[in-house]
C-alpha positions in Angstrom: -49.9 -36.1 -77.1 -48.0 -38.8 -79.0 -45.5 -37.7 -81.6 -45.9 -38.9 -85.2 -44.6 -42.4 -86.1 -40.9 -42.6 -85.3 -38.6 -41.0 -87.9 -36.1 -42.9 -90.0 -33.2 -41.7 -87.8 -35.0 -42.8 -84.7 -35.8 -46.2 -86.3 -32.1 -46.8 -86.9 -31.2 -45.5 -83.5 -33.6 -47.9 -82.0 -32.2 -50.8 -84.0 -28.7 -49.9 -82.9 -29.4 -49.1 -79.2 -32.7 -50.7 -78.3 -33.4 -54.0 -76.6 -36.3 -56.2 -77.7 -35.8 -59.2 -75.4 -33.1 -61.2 -73.9 -32.7 -63.7 -76.7 -33.5 -61.6 -79.8 -29.8 -60.9 -80.7 -26.4 -62.2 -79.7 -24.9 -58.8 -80.3 -24.9 -56.1 -77.5 -26.7 -52.9 -78.5 -24.5 -49.7 -78.7 -24.1 -47.7 -75.6 -24.3 -43.9 -75.6 -20.5 -43.3 -76.2 -20.5 -45.9 -79.1 -23.6 -44.4 -80.6 -22.4 -40.8 -80.6 -19.0 -41.8 -81.9 -20.8 -43.5 -84.8 -22.9 -40.4 -85.4 -19.8 -38.2 -85.5 -18.2 -40.4 -88.1 -21.3 -40.3 -90.2 -21.4 -36.5 -90.1 -17.7 -36.4 -91.1 -18.5 -38.6 -94.0 -21.6 -36.6 -95.0 -23.8 -39.6 -94.2 -27.0 -40.1 -92.2 -28.1 -42.9 -89.9 -30.3 -44.5 -92.6 -27.2 -44.8 -94.8 -26.1 -47.6 -92.5 -28.4 -49.9 -94.4 -25.8 -49.7 -97.1 -23.4 -52.5 -96.4 -20.4 -50.6 -97.9 -20.9 -47.8 -95.3 -21.1 -50.4 -92.5 -18.0 -52.1 -93.7 -16.1 -48.9 -93.8 -17.0 -48.0 -90.3 -16.2 -51.5 -89.0 -12.7 -51.3 -90.4 -11.9 -48.0 -88.6 -13.6 -48.9 -85.3 -13.1 -51.8 -82.9 -16.5 -53.2 -83.7 -17.0 -56.9 -84.6 -17.7 -56.8 -88.3 -21.0 -58.6 -87.7 -22.2 -56.4 -84.8 -23.8 -53.6 -86.8 -25.4 -55.8 -89.5 -27.0 -58.0 -86.9 -28.3 -55.1 -84.8 -29.8 -53.5 -88.0 -31.4 -56.7 -89.0 -34.1 -56.5 -86.3 -36.7 -54.7 -88.2 -39.5 -57.2 -87.4 -38.9 -56.9 -83.6 -38.7 -53.1 -83.9 -42.1 -52.9 -85.7 -43.8 -55.1 -83.1 -42.3 -53.2 -80.2 -43.2 -49.7 -81.6 -46.8 -50.8 -82.4 -47.2 -52.3 -78.9 -45.9 -49.2 -77.1 -47.8 -46.7 -79.3 -51.0 -48.6 -78.5 -50.3 -48.1 -74.8 -49.5 -44.4 -75.2 -45.7 -44.7 -75.2 -43.7 -42.6 -77.6 -40.0 -42.8 -78.6 -37.5 -40.0 -79.3 -33.9 -39.9 -80.4 -31.5 -37.0 -80.4 -32.5 -35.9 -83.9 -36.2 -35.5 -83.0 -37.9 -32.2 -82.6 -38.9 -32.8 -79.0 -35.7 -34.4 -77.8 -34.3 -31.9 -75.2 -31.2 -30.2 -76.5 -29.9 -29.6 -73.0 -29.1 -33.3 -72.6 -26.9 -33.4 -75.7 -25.3 -30.0 -74.8 -24.6 -30.8 -71.2 -23.8 -34.5 -71.6 -21.7 -34.9 -74.7 -21.5 -38.6 -75.6 -23.5 -39.5 -72.5 -27.0 -38.3 -73.4 -29.4 -41.2 -73.8 -29.8 -42.3 -77.5 -33.4 -43.2 -76.8 -36.1 -41.7 -74.7 -39.4 -43.5 -74.0 -42.2 -41.4 -72.7 -45.9 -40.8 -71.9 -47.6 -37.5 -71.8 -46.6 -34.1 -73.3 -43.1 -34.3 -74.8 -42.9 -30.5 -75.2 -42.5 -30.2 -71.5 -39.0 -31.8 -71.8 -37.6 -28.6 -73.1 -39.3 -26.3 -70.5 -36.6 -26.3 -67.9 -37.6 -25.6 -64.3 -36.6 -26.6 -60.7 -35.5 -30.1 -59.9 -36.4 -31.2 -56.3 -34.5 -34.3 -55.1 -34.0 -36.1 -51.9 -34.0 -39.3 -49.9 -36.7 -41.9 -50.1 -37.2 -41.9 -46.3 -37.7 -38.4 -45.0 -38.9 -36.7 -41.8 -42.3 -35.0 -41.5 -40.6 -31.6 -41.5 -38.8 -32.5 -44.8 -42.1 -33.6 -46.3 -43.7 -30.3 -45.4 -40.8 -28.4 -46.9 -41.2 -30.4 -50.1 -44.9 -29.5 -50.3 -44.1 -25.9 -49.7 -41.5 -25.7 -52.5 -43.9 -27.5 -54.8 -46.6 -24.9 -54.2 -44.1 -22.1 -54.8 -43.2 -23.6 -58.1 -46.8 -23.6 -59.2 -47.3 -20.0 -57.9 -44.3 -18.9 -60.0 -45.4 -21.1 -63.0 -42.1 -22.9 -62.8 -42.2 -26.6 -63.9 -41.0 -29.2 -61.5 -38.4 -31.9 -62.5 -38.4 -35.1 -60.5 -36.9 -38.5 -60.5 -40.3 -40.0 -59.5 -39.0 -42.2 -56.7 -40.6 -42.7 -53.3 -40.1 -40.0 -50.8 -39.1 -36.4 -51.8 -39.5 -37.1 -55.5 -43.1 -38.4 -55.4 -44.2 -35.9 -52.7 -43.0 -33.0 -54.8 -44.6 -34.4 -58.0 -48.0 -35.0 -56.3 -48.1 -31.5 -54.7 -47.4 -29.7 -58.0 -49.9 -31.8 -59.9 -52.6 -31.3 -57.3 -52.0 -27.6 -57.5 -52.4 -27.6 -61.2 -48.7 -27.2 -62.2 -46.4 -28.9 -64.7 -44.1 -31.8 -64.0 -41.3 -33.6 -65.9 -40.7 -37.0 -64.3 -37.5 -38.6 -65.5 -37.9 -42.1 -64.0 -35.5 -45.0 -63.9 -37.9 -47.9 -64.3 -41.5 -49.1 -64.9 -42.6 -46.4 -67.2 -45.5 -48.4 -68.5 -46.8 -49.2 -65.0 -46.4 -45.6 -63.8 -48.2 -44.2 -66.9 -51.2 -46.3 -66.1 -51.3 -45.3 -62.4 -54.6 -43.6 -61.6 -53.1 -40.7 -59.7 -51.2 -39.5 -62.9 -54.0 -40.2 -65.5 -55.7 -36.8 -65.4 -52.4 -34.8 -65.5 -51.3 -36.8 -68.5 -54.6 -36.1 -70.2 -54.3 -32.4 -69.4 -50.8 -32.3 -70.9 -49.3 -31.1 -67.6 -47.2 -34.2 -67.0 -44.6 -36.0 -69.0 -43.0 -39.3 -67.7 -39.9 -40.2 -69.5 -37.1 -42.8 -69.2 -34.0 -43.9 -71.0 -34.8 -47.6 -70.4 -37.3 -50.0 -71.8 -40.8 -49.0 -70.6 -41.2 -52.4 -68.8 -37.7 -52.3 -67.2 -38.0 -53.2 -63.4 -36.1 -51.2 -60.7 -32.4 -51.6 -60.5 -29.9 -49.5 -58.4 -27.7 -49.0 -61.5 -30.5 -47.5 -63.6 -31.6 -45.3 -60.7 -28.0 -43.9 -60.2 -27.6 -43.4 -64.0 -30.9 -41.4 -64.1 -29.8 -38.7 -61.6 -27.7 -36.7 -64.1 -30.6 -36.5 -66.5 -32.8 -35.0 -63.8 -30.2 -32.3 -63.1 -29.5 -31.6 -66.8 -33.2 -31.1 -67.6 -33.4 -28.4 -64.9 -32.4 -24.8 -64.5 -31.8 -25.2 -60.7 -31.9 -28.1 -58.3 -32.9 -28.2 -54.6 -31.8 -31.0 -52.3 -34.3 -31.6 -49.5 -32.4 -34.4 -47.7 -29.3 -36.4 -48.5 -27.3 -39.0 -46.8 -23.6 -38.5 -46.5 -21.3 -40.2 -49.0 -23.9 -42.8 -50.1 -27.1 -43.1 -52.1 -28.4 -41.6 -55.3 -29.1 -38.1 -53.9 -25.5 -37.7 -52.7 -24.1 -39.1 -56.0 -26.3 -36.8 -58.1 -25.6 -33.7 -56.1 -21.8 -34.2 -56.0 -21.8 -35.0 -59.7 -23.6 -31.7 -60.4 -21.1 -29.8 -58.2 -18.2 -31.3 -60.1 -19.7 -30.6 -63.6 -21.4 -27.3 -62.7 -24.5 -28.1 -64.7 -27.0 -26.0 -62.7 -27.1 -24.0 -59.4 -27.5 -26.3 -56.4 -29.5 -25.4 -53.3 -29.5 -27.5 -50.2 -32.1 -27.3 -47.5 -30.7 -26.2 -44.1 -32.9 -27.0 -41.1 -32.9 -28.7 -37.6 -33.8 -32.1 -39.1 -31.5 -32.3 -42.1 -29.1 -35.3 -42.3 -25.3 -35.0 -42.4 -25.2 -35.1 -46.2 -26.9 -31.7 -46.5 -24.2 -30.0 -44.5 -21.4 -31.8 -46.4 -22.9 -30.6 -49.7 -22.9 -27.1 -48.4 -19.3 -27.5 -47.5 -18.5 -28.6 -51.0 -20.1 -25.5 -52.5 -23.8 -25.8 -52.6 -25.9 -22.9 -51.4 -27.6 -23.4 -48.0 -31.2 -22.3 -47.9 -33.9 -22.6 -45.2 -37.4 -23.6 -46.3 -38.9 -21.1 -43.9 -37.2 -18.4 -46.0 -39.8 -18.9 -48.7 -42.9 -17.2 -47.4 -43.8 -15.5 -50.7 -43.6 -16.5 -54.3 -41.7 -13.3 -55.3 -39.0 -13.9 -52.7 -38.6 -17.4 -54.1 -38.4 -16.2 -57.6 -35.9 -13.5 -56.7 -33.6 -16.1 -55.1 -33.7 -18.2 -58.2 -33.0 -15.3 -60.5 -30.0 -14.2 -58.4 -28.6 -17.7 -58.5 -27.8 -17.6 -62.2 -24.1 -16.8 -61.5 -23.5 -19.8 -59.3 -22.2 -22.0 -62.2 -18.9 -21.0 -63.7 -19.7 -21.5 -67.4 -22.5 -20.7 -69.9 -25.8 -22.3 -69.0 -29.4 -22.0 -70.3 -31.7 -20.4 -67.8 -35.5 -20.6 -68.2 -37.5 -17.5 -69.2 -39.4 -16.7 -66.1 -41.5 -14.1 -67.8 -43.3 -16.6 -70.1 -46.6 -18.3 -69.3 -44.5 -21.2 -68.2 -40.7 -21.3 -68.3 -39.5 -22.3 -71.7 -35.7 -22.2 -71.6 -35.0 -23.9 -74.9 -37.3 -21.5 -76.7 -35.4 -18.5 -75.5 -33.5 -17.2 -78.6 -30.4 -16.0 -76.7 -29.5 -18.0 -73.6 -28.1 -16.1 -70.6 -24.3 -16.2 -70.8 -22.5 -16.7 -67.5 -18.8 -15.9 -67.7 -16.5 -18.8 -67.3 -14.4 -18.8 -64.1 -13.4 -20.6 -60.9 -15.8 -22.6 -58.8 -16.0 -19.8 -56.2 -19.4 -18.1 -56.0 -19.3 -14.4 -57.1 -19.6 -11.8 -54.4 -23.1 -10.8 -55.3 -24.3 -14.4 -54.9 -22.3 -14.8 -51.7 -24.3 -11.9 -50.3 -27.6 -13.5 -51.3 -26.5 -16.8 -49.8 -25.7 -15.1 -46.5 -29.1 -13.4 -46.5 -31.1 -16.6 -47.2 -29.3 -18.6 -44.5 -31.3 -16.8 -41.8 -28.9 -15.3 -39.3 -29.8 -14.1 -35.8 -31.0 -10.6 -36.7 -34.6 -10.2 -37.8 -33.7 -7.8 -40.6 -31.3 -10.1 -42.4 -34.0 -10.8 -45.1 -35.3 -7.3 -45.4 -33.6 -6.4 -48.7 -35.2 -9.5 -50.3 -38.7 -9.4 -48.7 -39.3 -5.7 -48.8 -40.3 -5.5 -52.5 -42.9 -8.2 -51.8 -44.2 -6.5 -48.7 -44.3 -3.2 -50.6 -46.8 -4.7 -53.0 -49.3 -5.3 -50.2 -49.1 -1.8 -48.8 -51.0 0.1 -51.5 -53.8 0.1 -48.9 -53.3 0.3 -45.1 -52.5 -3.0 -43.4 -52.0 -4.1 -39.8 -49.0 -6.1 -38.6 -51.1 -9.2 -38.2 -52.6 -9.0 -41.7 -49.2 -8.7 -43.2 -47.8 -11.5 -41.1 -50.6 -13.8 -42.1 -50.1 -12.9 -45.7 -46.5 -13.9 -45.7 -46.9 -16.8 -43.2 -44.4 -15.3 -40.6 -44.5 -14.4 -37.0 -46.0 -11.0 -36.1 -42.8 -10.0 -34.3 -40.8 -10.7 -37.5 -43.1 -8.6 -39.6 -43.0 -5.9 -36.9 -39.2 -5.8 -37.2 -39.3 -5.5 -41.0 -42.0 -2.7 -40.8 -40.0 -0.8 -38.2 -37.0 -0.9 -40.5 -39.1 0.3 -43.4 -40.5 3.2 -41.3 -36.9 4.2 -40.3 -35.9 4.3 -43.9 -39.0 6.4 -44.8 -40.4 3.6 -47.1 -43.6 3.2 -45.0 -45.9 5.5 -43.2 -47.2 4.4 -39.8 -50.8 5.3 -39.1 -52.4 5.3 -35.6 -55.8 4.5 -34.1 -55.6 1.7 -35.1 -51.9 1.1 -35.9 -51.6 0.3 -39.6 -49.0 0.7 -42.3 -49.2 2.1 -45.8 -46.9 3.4 -48.6 -46.2 7.1 -48.5 -47.3 9.0 -51.6 -44.2 8.7 -53.7 -43.1 6.6 -56.7 -42.6 2.9 -55.8 -39.6 0.8 -56.8 -40.6 -2.4 -58.6 -39.1 -5.8 -57.9 -37.5 -5.9 -61.3 -35.8 -2.5 -60.7 -34.5 -3.7 -57.3 -33.1 -6.9 -58.9 -31.3 -4.8 -61.6 -29.8 -2.5 -59.1 
């Protein structure tokens, strides 16, 4: 899906902020802050971006800004280079968006005032950019256990019809992307470099055709890798998501650490951090700074995973957009009224603290019972053995036995004999949604 030919606003934005080659202009394109400052002035003057082709408008702005008087005219006088570039990229399946375009994700301009990318280059379905979802991030070099956890989270995203947001780098990013695509899910890949090369990669071709994948970047589609671009990309991954999960992070270095600490500072989205025997020091340090610890083996059922995400909505201390988990796929920006979260201190509210304690897996086997019980309950419409239930939720039999014993004591389950099985008693059941509301 390629959007129609770029709009007049996007053409002007491209002339002001785009790069068409090292020697095509002696004037430096506008950065994000300069671009949005110019846009604000135009709004105040009841002007639009195409009005910049009027030399009087440009002269007026040059006088009140610190711009070289020749900078804007020279940038705007690159129409020939623009036409060639747009035609070349469209022929290769690359589209271009600016903040005034329909498919440009509003959450970038809302969460990153004056820092959102003026231009987005992409391949695939641009409508996915506004879907929201779970961002899964982590180091390039990861343990086998971390890789398995990444695959597990990817499958849970698909089972809950939650899109995955990824930075597309080697390691956690690519493992998560590949898992979700293989399982038939949706992926938003905000990459730092080589968009053209990645869009032609055979392993992504079918997903692009199926409209289940969008690859997007704020840089020229042919831009090679650079550390600076990779670091700058991190905030866009977070701000396109509704939640972010860190699989593995170094301490006080690297892009994963920088992105996670930046999110904690700005409180864009709830941040989860994997806690396990193999995690690096950075994971524990992020938890100390306010991220929520979460063990990958806690996620043995899609409903449990969904419940944890729903209950994390109060982890950020200011209004945020949370995706509509009842839709076919989460479509956060299509939700008429976003979930309002009261502004307040960084501390996590008491209800969320309780959930955090439960999902950290303590020593007692019943710690998770309030969360997993609604999921187990759904399986007990017909009699089941301990082994059948344990296999269903991918847990040890002794763990399931402990949960069932607790349920029997509470009167929530009837224990049958010869053979030993468990079934719901004949009384009204409490749904998962009712349990969450209570």
